[in-house]
N, C-alpha and C positions, 0 to 999 in steps of 0.2 A: 040455827043456820038454815037459810032458805035452800031450795033444791039446786039453784044455780051455784051458790057458794059450796054446797056439799059436793057437787059433781066436779067443780074446779079443784077442790081440796083432794078428792080421790085421785084425780089425774096427777096432781102434784106429788102426792105421796108415792104413787107408783113410779114416777120418773125419778124421784129423789131417793129411792131405796138404796141402802148401802152407801149413801153419800152424806157427808157432814155439811148440809146445806146452810145451817146457821153460820158456820165458819166462812163459807163462800160469800154469803150475803154481807157478813161483817167486813170482809175484805173490800167489797164493793162500797159499803157505807163509809168505810174508812176514808175512801177517796171522795166520798160525797157528803162529808161531814157538814153539819150546820144547816139550819133552815134559811130560808130567804128573808132578808131584812132590807129595809130602805135606808140608803145612805146618802151622804151629801159630798160632792167633790170639793175638797178644800184646796187642793193644789195639783198642778200638772207640771212635772219636771222630767226632762229627758224622755225616757221610754216608759215612765210609770206615772200613775195617778194615785193620789192619796185620798181615801174616802173615809169620812167620819161615820162609823157604824154604831156609836154609843158605847164603845169599849175604851179602855185606857189608851190603847194605841190605835192609830188610824190604819185602816186596811190598805194593802198594796194591790193595785189593779194594773195589769199590763195595758199600756196605752193603745195597743192595736185593737182592744175591745171597745175603744171609744172612736174608732175610725171607720170610714166607709171603704168601699173597694178601691177608691182613689187615694186612700191614706189621708183623707181629710177629716179633721176632728168634727164629730157631730154632737159632742158635749163640751161644756165649758165649766170653769170653776163656779161653784154655787149651784149647779144643776143637781137635782135629785135623781136617783136611779136605784133599781133593785139589784142586789148583789147576794152571792152565796159564799160563805166561808168554805174554802177548799183546803186549807192547811195553814201552817205557821212557818215563819222564817225569822230566826233570831228573836223569837218571842212576839213578832208582829204578825197579825193575821193576813193571810193571802186570800183575796176575794176575786170572784168572777161574775161579770155581768151576764155573759152568755150562759153560764151555768145556771144562774138565777132564772133566766128566761126559759131554759129547758125544764127546770124544776117546776116552774109555773105551768108549763105545758103538760108535764106529767100529772100535776095535781088536777088540771082541767080534764085530762084523759081519764083519771081514776074516778072523778066525780060523774063523768058521763058513761062510764064503762058498764056494760050489761054482761053479767056473769054467764048468761046462756049463749052469748055470741062466741062461737069458736072459729071466727074468721081467720084467714091467713093474712099475715102482715108482711109487707115488703120492707126490709130494713137494710142499713149499711153499717158495717163495722167502722167505728171512729176511734176506738181506744181499746186498751188491753190491760188487764191486771192479773195478779196471781190466780184469782179464782175464775176468771172468764173474760168476757168481752163487753164493752159498752157499745150499744147499737142504737141508731136513731131511724125513725121512719121519715116519710116525705114531709110530715108536718113538724119535724124536729123534736118529736117526742122521744125521750130517752128510755131505753130498756136495758136490763141486765141479762146476758146470755152466759150461763155457767159453761165451763169447758166440756163438762160431761154431756151437755145438751147441744153441743156444736155438731157432733156426728160427722166429722170430716177430718181427714189427715192433712189437709192443705195448710201449710205453715204460713203461706203468704196471705194474711188475713186483712190487713188494713185496706179500707175502702171497698172491701168485697161486699157485694150485694147478695142477699139470701132471703128465703122465706121462713117465717117463724110463726109459732102459736103461743098465746099467753098461757102460762101454767100457774102463776101466782100473782096476786095483786095485794100489796101490803100498804094499807092506808096510813098506818102509824108512821112507817118509815118513808112513805111516799115513793115506793119503788115497785117496779113491775118486772117480774121474771118471765123470760120467754124461752122457748125450746125449738130448735130445728129438728132434733131427734124425734120429737113427737110426730112431726109431719112425715119424716122418713118412715117411721114405724107404721103410721096410719096408711101411707101409700103402699108400703110393703104388704100390709094385711089386706088392703083393698085389692091389690094386684093378685095376691094369693087366692082370695075368695073368688075373684073374677075368673082366674084361670081354672079353678076347680069347677066353677059353674059351666064354663065353656067346654071343658073336657068331658064333664058328665052329661052334657046335653048333646043330643043328636040333631039338634035344630041348626038350620042355616043362620049364620050371623052376617050382618052387613058391616063392612069396615071401609075405611078410607085409606087409599094408598098414600103413604108419607114419603117413601123414597124408593127409587128404582135403581137396581144395580145390574151388573152383568150376570149374576147368579140367581137373581130373583127380585122379590118386592117385599118391602116392609109395610105391613097393613095395621092400622090402628083399629082395634076392636074394643070400644068402650074404655079407652085410656090405657090399654095394654097393647104393645107392639108385638106382632108375630111375623115370622118370615114365611112367605110363599115361595118355595124353591121353584126354579124355572121348570122342573120336571113335574110340578104339581099345578101348573097353570092350565094345561090342555091335555086331552087324551091323545093328541098328536105326538106327544113326547116332549123333548126339550125344545122350547121355543124362546125367542128373544122377547123379553117382557116389554121393552120400550117400543116394540113394533105393534103391540096390541093395546097398551095402556099408557096413561100419563099420570103424573103425581096430582093428587086431588080427586081422582076418579073413585067412585064408590063401587065396591065389588062384594059379591056374596061369597062367603068362605065357610069352611068347617075346620075345627081344631082336630088335628090328627096325632099330635104327640107333644109332650113337654119334658124337657131335659132339666131335672132339678139341679144338677151340678152346675150346668152352664146357664141355667135360668133362661132357656130358649124355648119359645112357644112356636111350634110348627103348624102352619095353616095350609089349607088346600082349596083351590078354586074348583078344580075338576071334581073333587069329592062332593061339592055342593050341587053338581049337575047330574042328570041321568047319564048312565054309561051308554054311549052310542053303540058300543060293540054288542050290547045285548039286543039292540034294535036290528042289527044287520046279520047276526049269526044265522038266523033262519031264512033270511031273504036274499042272501048273496052266496053264489057258488062258484067254484073254479070253472072257468070257461065262459062266465058271464062277461058281456061287454058293457062298460060303464063310461060315463063322461066325467072327466076330472079337470082340475085347474093346476097347472104347474106352480107350486108355492115356493120352492127353493131348488137351486141347482148347485150340485157339488161335482168335483172332478170324477167321482166314482158313480154318479147317477143323479136322479132327481126325486124330490118328494112331491107327491101330488095330493091335492085336497079333494075329498069326496063331497065336501060341503056340509057335513054334519059332525064336525070336530074329529073326523077320522082322516088320518093321513096314510097314504100308501107309498111304497117305494118302487121306483122304476130304475132298475140297475142299468148301467151304461151298455151292458151286453144285450139288453132287451129293448133298446131304442131303435136299432137299425140292424139289417142283415150285413152291413158293412163291418168287417172284423177289425178294420184299422181305424175306427172312430177314436179320435184323441180326446175329445171333450164333448159332453152332452150339448153344449151351447152351439155346436155345429149343426144340430138338428132341431133343437127345441129352445124356447125362451120362457122366461118367467111370466106368469099370468096367462100363458097360452092355454087354450082349451084343447084337450085331446080326448080321443076315444081309445080306450085301452082294454085289454083282456085280463081278467083276474086269473093269475096262475098259482096263487097260494093265499089261503085265508086261515088265520089261527086266532080266534077271538080271545082265547085264554091267555095267549102271549101277546095280544094286541099287535099282531103282525099281519100285514097285507102286502103282497107283491103283485105287480102288474106288468104287462108286456105291451109295448107299442108295435114291435116288429111282427108279432103274431097276426096282426090285422093288416099287414102290408104284403104285397105280392113278393114271393121269393125271387130274388134276382136270378138265381140259378135256373129256375123253371122258365123264366122269360128268356134267358140266354139260350137254352137248348132249343127253344122254339125258333130262334132266328139264326143259329149257327150250327155247323156240323164240322166233323173232322176234315181237314184239308182247306178250310176257309182261311184266307189271309185277312187279318184284322189289325186295327190300330189300337194301341193302349198306352197307358201311362205308368211309369215305374213308381210303385208305392213304397217298396222297401227292398233293401239289399241284404243278403245273408251270405254265409260262407259257402253255401251250396248253390246259390243262384239268385234270382230276382223275382219278385212278385209284380205282376203287371195287371192293372185294373182295366177291364174291358166291359162296357155297359153295366157297371155296378157289380161285376163279379171279378174276382182275382184268379189269375192263372199263374202257374209256375213255369218260369223259364230257367231250366237247370243249366248249370255251367257248361255241361257237355253239349247242350243244345244251342248255346249262344255263339259258338264258333267252331270251325273245323279244326282249329288248333286246340289240342287237348290241354295245353298249359294256360290258356286264357280263362280268366274268371270274369263274371258279370260286374264285380266291383271295379274292375279295371276298365270296363267298357262304358258304364253308365253311371248316372247320379240320380237320386230321387227327384221325380218330376219330369224326367226325360220322356218324350213321346216316341214310341218305336212301332214298327210294323213287324208282326210275327205271324206264324202259321200255327193253326190248331192241329196238334198231332194226336191228341187223345182226350176223350171226355169220359170221366168215370161218374156215371149217374148215381151209383150206389153211395159213394163217398163224397159226391158233389165236388170233384176235383177236375181241373183242366190243366193239361200239359201243353206247353207252347214250344216253338222252335224258331230261332232266327236263322240258323245256318242252312235250313232247308230251303230258304229263299234264294240261295246261291248254289252254283255247281261246286261239288266237293273236289278237293285236289285229286282224289282217286278217280272221280268221274272224268276229270280233264286228262289224267294220265292214261286211263284205259282207252281213250280215243285213239291213241297211237300204239297201244300195246294190246296183246291178247293172251288168253290162258295158254300155257305151254311154251310161251316165248322165253328164251333164255336172256336174263338181264344181269347186270352187275350192280352191286350195292356195297355200302360202307357200314361196318359194324358200329352201332351207336350204344347198345346196352346189352348186358348178358344177365339172364334170369335163370332160375331153376328149371323153368318150363321151356326155355329156348332163348333166342337172341332177337333183338330189334335191329333193323337195318334201315338205312336211308337210301331210297332209290334216286331221289332228286330233292332239292329244297322243298319242304312242306309235304313230301310224300314218304311215309314210313311203311314198313312191312314187317311181318313176323315170320321167322323160321322156327317152327316148333321142333322140340328135341327129337320127335319121332320122324322128322323130315331131314335129319342129318345124322351121320354116324357119330358114335361117341368119341372116336379118336379125333375126327375133324372138329367137333364141338370143343374139345379140350384144348386143341392147338390154336384156336382162334383167339385173337385179342382185339381190344377196341381200336377202331380206325383202320383195321385190316379190310381189304377189299375181298369180296366173295362173289362167286358166280352161282346163280340158282335159276330155277324155272318158276314162272308164275303158276301157282297151283289153284288159287281161289281168290275171287274178288267180290266184296259186298259194298256196292256203291253207296247205299243209304247209310251204312255205318262207317263208311270211309275206311274200310279195312282191306288189306292185301296180304295174302299168305304165300310165301315162297317155299320151294322144296329143293334141297340139294340132291336128295335121293332121286327125285323125278328128273333132275338134270342128268344124273348119271345114266338113268334108263334111256333118256333121249339120245345121249351120246353113244351108248351101246347100240341102240337101234340104227343110228346113222352109220356106224362102222360096219354093222352087219349088212346093211343095205348096200354099202359100197363094195363089200366083199362079194355079195351076191351078184351085184352088177358086173364085177370083174370076172367072176366065174362063168356067167352066162356068155360073155363074149368069147372066152377061150374055148369053151365047149362047142359053140356054134362054128367057130372057125375050124375046129378039128373035124366036125361032121361034114362041113362044106368041102373041106379038103379031101375027105374020104369019098365023097360022092362025085367029085369032079374027075 
C-alpha cells in the first residue's frame, strides 16, 4: 500500500471507530446494486420504457429519464443507452439511465483520484437511506455520506449543500465515502491550535474587521473570529466602533482572554498600542493649561480629546461660572478647540478632569468692580423658589427675597413674576466672602409706613383695629396697608386679656422704622400722656385760683 492509500486508510479507520461501516456501505450498495450495462430500448409505453439488458425480462425505465426539461423525448425505440439495475419489481429489473451516468462519473473520478489530495468538496444531498445520505458534487459525481459523518442535528437535509472530505475510495464496489465530520474536527483542531498560539504569544496580530456592533467588533485573526469589546478599542474608554472603523478594515490586536465554555476569544486594540498614560504621567500636572478638542457632549458634561488617545472629562459645573447652566451645548460645541486647566490627573485609574471656567474671569469679581450697595440695576428672573427669586445681573445672580419684593408681607415672588421677566432692583447687600448679592424691589418705592408717618408723629394718639393676637402681643391695623404691633410689655395684662379681634383700641405711637416698614404702639404710653394732660389741666386751674386770691388780698 502506497503512502497516500495508507494515510487515507488511517483517517478512515479513525473516523469509523466503533461503527459497523461494512453494514452501512452494504445498505448503500443495496440501493446501488448492479453494474452499468448497455441496453436497447425495445418499447415506450405510457410513462415507462422497456430496455433489453440481456436478461430474461426487460428492464423497466421511467420515461422521464428519456425526456429533456421540456418533457420532450430525446430517445426512441431502438436507441442504445447505458443503464444501471437499481432493483426489482414483480421479478422484473428496474433500471436507471441517470444512475448509470452517475456511476460512470464515479468510475472516472476514482480513476483520476489522487490519494494525497485532501481537498474539500462542495456537495448537495439528493437522497437518504438507513445508513446515511447520497450526495453529489457540481459534476454530478455521487458519494456516500454515513450518518455518523454528517455531524449535524439538522433534520431538513434534502438539497442541503455542505462541504465534505473523502475518507475512503472502494474501486471494487465503485463507491466513494465522504465525511463532513472530518472537516468539522479539522477546523476545530485548527481553531484550538490557533487560539493557543495567539494566547501564548505576546506579539501583535493583524486582523480584519468582519462585523461591527453596538458593543464592539468581530475581528478575523487567521480564520478565528474574536471580539474586540468597545472598552478595548481605545484608552479613551467606551467608544462607538462605527465612528472609528468600518467592516473590512485591518487592525492590530492582541489576545487577552479565551472563554473555553463559551468558546469566545477576546481581543484588544488598545493592548496592541503603547499606553499613552505612561507618556503623560510625568509631563502633566494639576494646574497646567492644555489645548483640547471637544469630542462628545452629554447633558452632564463633555469629553475632550488631548490628541494622544487620552480623553479628559469636563463636568458641566466646570464649564462656566453660571450656576444655572442647563446643558453644556449652551456654551460649547462638538469639535470645538478649548484651552482648559487640569484639575485632576490619575494615570493609574485612567482619569483626567479639566476646567474651562478656571481660565475665565470670575463674574462676581467683575460685578463688584462696577457695582456697589445702593445701585439700581436691571436684571432677568432666572428661577423662582419658595423664599424668593434669583435675578441675573451682568452674569451674576442676586437673591430677591420675598420680604424684599413688596411692602406687603403676604406677597410672594412667585405671584409677582415669571422666569424670564426683566425687572429693576436695588442692591442692598454684597457679601464678598460668600459671593452673595441681596436685592430689593420694595426699596424703589415709598413704604406704607413712610407715607403714614408724613401725617403722624411719635407720641401721637391713634386708633387701630385688632387684627391678630400672639403670645408676644397684638397686631393692629392703623389704616389699609399699615399695620402696627403692640408688644405685651406696652399694655396691661388685664387689657390684653379683654381684647378680642376686630375691637378698636387707642394707643400712642412709640417707635417707627421706615426702612423695615414697622410701627410700634403703646397703650401704657397713652395712659401716661393722658395722666400728664390731666395733671397739666389741674395745675393750670390751680394757678388761676391762687393768683386770683393773692390779687384780691393785695388790692
